[in-house]
PLY file of the C-alpha trace (Angstrom):
ply
format ascii 1.0
element vertex 250
property float x
property float y
property float z
element edge 249
property int vertex1
property int vertex2
end_header
13.50 -10.24 -31.09
10.78 -12.63 -29.78
10.60 -15.92 -27.74
8.33 -18.44 -26.03
7.77 -18.08 -22.30
6.52 -20.20 -20.04
3.59 -18.46 -17.63
1.85 -20.04 -14.97
-1.54 -17.93 -14.17
-3.88 -18.60 -11.40
-7.29 -18.77 -12.70
-10.62 -19.65 -10.29
-12.74 -17.64 -8.06
-13.71 -17.03 -4.40
-14.80 -21.01 -4.38
-11.32 -22.17 -5.69
-9.04 -22.12 -8.37
-5.86 -23.49 -9.65
-2.60 -22.56 -11.59
-2.76 -23.03 -15.32
0.09 -23.45 -17.75
0.54 -21.35 -20.86
3.45 -20.52 -23.59
3.12 -17.60 -25.07
5.20 -15.49 -26.89
7.11 -12.36 -25.40
8.68 -9.39 -27.57
11.55 -6.83 -26.86
10.57 -4.44 -24.46
7.34 -5.82 -23.15
5.96 -5.93 -19.63
4.02 -8.94 -17.58
0.95 -6.74 -18.34
1.65 -7.20 -21.68
1.92 -10.78 -21.90
-1.46 -11.14 -19.68
-3.25 -9.06 -22.33
-1.53 -11.52 -25.31
-3.11 -14.39 -23.12
-6.50 -12.88 -23.40
-6.41 -11.96 -26.96
-5.14 -15.58 -28.06
-5.35 -18.05 -25.41
-7.84 -17.14 -22.41
-10.42 -14.67 -23.09
-12.47 -14.43 -20.19
-9.44 -14.33 -18.21
-9.94 -11.36 -15.42
-7.35 -8.64 -14.87
-7.77 -5.06 -13.09
-5.86 -2.21 -15.00
-6.12 1.31 -16.37
-3.23 3.71 -16.99
-0.83 1.17 -18.19
2.13 3.70 -16.90
2.67 2.98 -13.20
0.37 5.76 -11.55
-3.03 4.18 -11.14
-2.07 1.06 -9.25
-4.78 -0.93 -10.75
-2.39 -3.95 -11.82
-1.17 -5.18 -8.46
-0.60 -9.10 -8.53
1.97 -11.26 -7.43
4.68 -12.22 -9.58
6.61 -15.40 -9.02
5.33 -14.64 -5.40
6.26 -10.91 -4.99
4.22 -8.19 -5.09
4.20 -6.07 -8.02
2.66 -3.75 -10.64
2.25 -5.91 -13.63
2.56 -2.79 -15.64
6.05 -2.14 -14.32
7.09 -5.70 -14.37
9.73 -5.54 -17.55
10.14 -9.53 -18.87
13.46 -8.47 -19.29
14.29 -9.27 -15.36
13.44 -12.75 -16.01
15.45 -15.39 -17.91
13.93 -16.60 -21.36
13.46 -20.16 -20.00
12.37 -19.30 -16.44
8.89 -20.23 -15.68
6.89 -16.93 -14.59
3.90 -17.51 -12.23
1.38 -14.99 -12.14
-1.07 -14.73 -9.07
-3.69 -12.81 -7.25
-2.54 -10.44 -4.09
-2.66 -12.80 -1.38
-4.22 -10.50 1.55
-7.24 -9.98 -0.28
-10.44 -12.01 -1.24
-10.03 -13.36 -5.04
-13.07 -11.97 -6.94
-11.60 -13.81 -10.03
-8.52 -14.74 -11.37
-5.86 -11.97 -10.90
-8.73 -9.48 -9.66
-9.16 -8.83 -5.83
-11.47 -7.53 -3.32
-9.56 -4.61 -2.22
-12.38 -3.05 -0.30
-10.59 -3.00 2.79
-8.57 -0.88 2.04
-11.51 2.03 1.46
-12.83 1.02 4.72
-9.92 1.81 6.58
-9.61 5.19 4.62
-12.74 6.06 5.94
-12.16 5.71 9.20
-9.19 8.08 9.47
-10.57 11.73 10.05
-9.99 14.21 7.19
-7.32 17.01 7.51
-8.46 19.50 10.66
-7.52 23.21 9.85
-6.35 25.51 12.57
-10.03 27.20 13.84
-8.91 30.31 13.46
-8.05 30.64 9.68
-10.43 31.00 7.09
-10.26 28.97 3.61
-7.84 30.77 1.29
-5.87 31.89 4.29
-3.50 29.00 5.14
0.05 29.74 4.60
2.77 27.23 4.59
6.64 27.38 3.59
8.00 24.71 1.37
10.34 23.49 4.12
7.41 23.02 6.35
5.74 20.57 4.25
8.85 18.62 2.46
8.61 15.53 5.38
4.91 14.82 4.45
5.16 15.81 0.71
6.59 12.36 0.24
3.60 10.35 1.36
1.57 12.08 -1.21
3.28 9.99 -4.20
1.22 7.09 -3.22
-0.57 5.98 -6.29
-2.70 3.07 -3.77
-1.82 0.20 -5.36
-2.08 -1.46 -1.83
1.36 -3.67 -2.57
2.49 -2.00 0.94
-1.17 -3.55 2.28
-0.74 -6.91 0.91
2.56 -7.36 1.75
2.24 -6.74 5.62
2.69 -9.72 7.16
0.55 -8.33 10.13
-2.70 -8.75 7.74
-1.09 -11.02 5.08
-0.50 -13.98 8.03
-3.50 -13.05 10.43
-6.75 -12.54 8.76
-7.85 -11.37 12.42
-5.57 -8.12 12.39
-7.68 -6.74 10.01
-10.37 -5.55 12.12
-7.94 -3.57 14.13
-4.73 -2.57 11.81
-5.04 0.24 9.07
-1.83 -1.00 7.62
0.95 1.17 6.55
-0.83 3.02 3.55
-3.21 4.61 5.89
-0.50 4.58 9.04
1.15 6.84 6.47
-1.53 8.92 5.98
-2.20 9.33 9.68
1.38 10.12 9.88
1.23 12.46 6.73
-1.30 14.95 8.76
0.37 14.71 12.00
3.30 16.21 10.23
1.58 18.49 8.27
2.08 21.95 9.77
-1.66 23.19 9.34
-3.07 20.47 11.00
-4.97 21.07 14.20
-5.44 17.72 15.29
-3.33 15.33 17.82
-3.39 11.84 16.28
-1.00 9.92 18.04
-3.16 8.37 20.58
-5.65 7.63 17.89
-2.97 6.12 15.42
-1.97 3.74 18.39
-5.49 2.68 20.08
-7.81 2.70 16.98
-5.82 2.46 13.97
-3.02 -0.57 15.35
0.57 1.35 15.29
1.50 -1.03 17.91
1.01 -3.84 15.49
3.86 -3.04 13.12
7.23 -4.25 13.81
9.27 -2.32 11.32
10.20 -5.03 9.15
10.29 -2.54 6.13
8.60 -5.11 3.82
6.37 -2.22 2.65
8.75 -0.04 1.55
10.48 -2.93 -0.14
7.20 -3.17 -2.47
6.37 0.40 -2.94
6.68 1.42 -6.69
7.20 4.76 -6.04
10.12 4.16 -3.70
8.18 6.16 -0.13
10.33 5.12 2.60
7.30 4.47 4.57
8.96 2.91 7.21
11.74 5.36 8.25
9.68 8.47 7.40
6.43 7.54 8.46
6.01 4.51 10.87
9.10 4.80 12.97
8.32 9.00 13.46
4.90 7.97 14.54
6.17 5.75 16.57
8.28 8.25 18.12
5.82 10.23 18.82
3.41 7.87 20.34
6.19 6.97 22.22
7.01 10.93 23.76
3.27 11.22 24.18
2.46 7.89 26.41
5.85 7.17 27.95
8.13 10.25 28.16
7.91 11.37 31.96
8.56 15.18 31.20
5.54 14.76 28.84
3.11 12.97 31.27
4.24 15.43 34.02
3.67 18.37 31.96
0.20 16.93 30.78
-1.27 16.44 34.08
-0.05 19.45 35.95
-1.73 21.61 32.95
-5.09 19.51 33.28
-4.92 20.34 37.15
-4.44 23.90 36.22
-7.52 23.80 34.44
0 1
1 2
2 3
3 4
4 5
5 6
6 7
7 8
8 9
9 10
10 11
11 12
12 13
13 14
14 15
15 16
16 17
17 18
18 19
19 20
20 21
21 22
22 23
23 24
24 25
25 26
26 27
27 28
28 29
29 30
30 31
31 32
32 33
33 34
34 35
35 36
36 37
37 38
38 39
39 40
40 41
41 42
42 43
43 44
44 45
45 46
46 47
47 48
48 49
49 50
50 51
51 52
52 53
53 54
54 55
55 56
56 57
57 58
58 59
59 60
60 61
61 62
62 63
63 64
64 65
65 66
66 67
67 68
68 69
69 70
70 71
71 72
72 73
73 74
74 75
75 76
76 77
77 78
78 79
79 80
80 81
81 82
82 83
83 84
84 85
85 86
86 87
87 88
88 89
89 90
90 91
91 92
92 93
93 94
94 95
95 96
96 97
97 98
98 99
99 100
100 101
101 102
102 103
103 104
104 105
105 106
106 107
107 108
108 109
109 110
110 111
111 112
112 113
113 114
114 115
115 116
116 117
117 118
118 119
119 120
120 121
121 122
122 123
123 124
124 125
125 126
126 127
127 128
128 129
129 130
130 131
131 132
132 133
133 134
134 135
135 136
136 137
137 138
138 139
139 140
140 141
141 142
142 143
143 144
144 145
145 146
146 147
147 148
148 149
149 150
150 151
151 152
152 153
153 154
154 155
155 156
156 157
157 158
158 159
159 160
160 161
161 162
162 163
163 164
164 165
165 166
166 167
167 168
168 169
169 170
170 171
171 172
172 173
173 174
174 175
175 176
176 177
177 178
178 179
179 180
180 181
181 182
182 183
183 184
184 185
185 186
186 187
187 188
188 189
189 190
190 191
191 192
192 193
193 194
194 195
195 196
196 197
197 198
198 199
199 200
200 201
201 202
202 203
203 204
204 205
205 206
206 207
207 208
208 209
209 210
210 211
211 212
212 213
213 214
214 215
215 216
216 217
217 218
218 219
219 220
220 221
221 222
222 223
223 224
224 225
225 226
226 227
227 228
228 229
229 230
230 231
231 232
232 233
233 234
234 235
235 236
236 237
237 238
238 239
239 240
240 241
241 242
242 243
243 244
244 245
245 246
246 247
247 248
248 249
């Protein structure tokens, strides 16, 4: 069964643009990305959209549908009423390249700023041993497909461009948490998380968790535990006393 849907799609580039109206056929079982491809094939051959796997695993087709950050390939047309106007726009937090394609290089810059896994110096490659129970906490974070929807929806950078220099965003604060919780990582990442990557900017509104297509509990399982670890290191009087006594003895 098919019907005609009303779409409003943002067209333009870094210099500016506008929403354009389209009426396009929708078939049963289709997703928004199918409709965008049909628009390319029938009405707007120069419409730019980034995509790859069409299976919700590459994170390429991130955009905003009716104002909500989503993967186009995982947003089924059946969730909308047939007479509803569906608006598709690029991710708002990142600069537009053209149409629905944005420049997400900010995220790769932040990724390079995070020190890599630091194994214990006394262990050689091949000697690492971990129990499953020890890795379960951080294993959840490995499901991330880097769609950057959490980065896009985080109001710290979405509404305040000036914060981008000092704030890594939920995706990369989660990466820091993953390494901090890793049973074999020898680094102490708490001070850097606060001072260099802007953990203090996060006020745990959970908007990042709400839009994650992999259902990662970014706030509850990564950001809040990291805040607790930072608070322990910086403000717990017993930890402070022990640290300073240890320094004196050395």
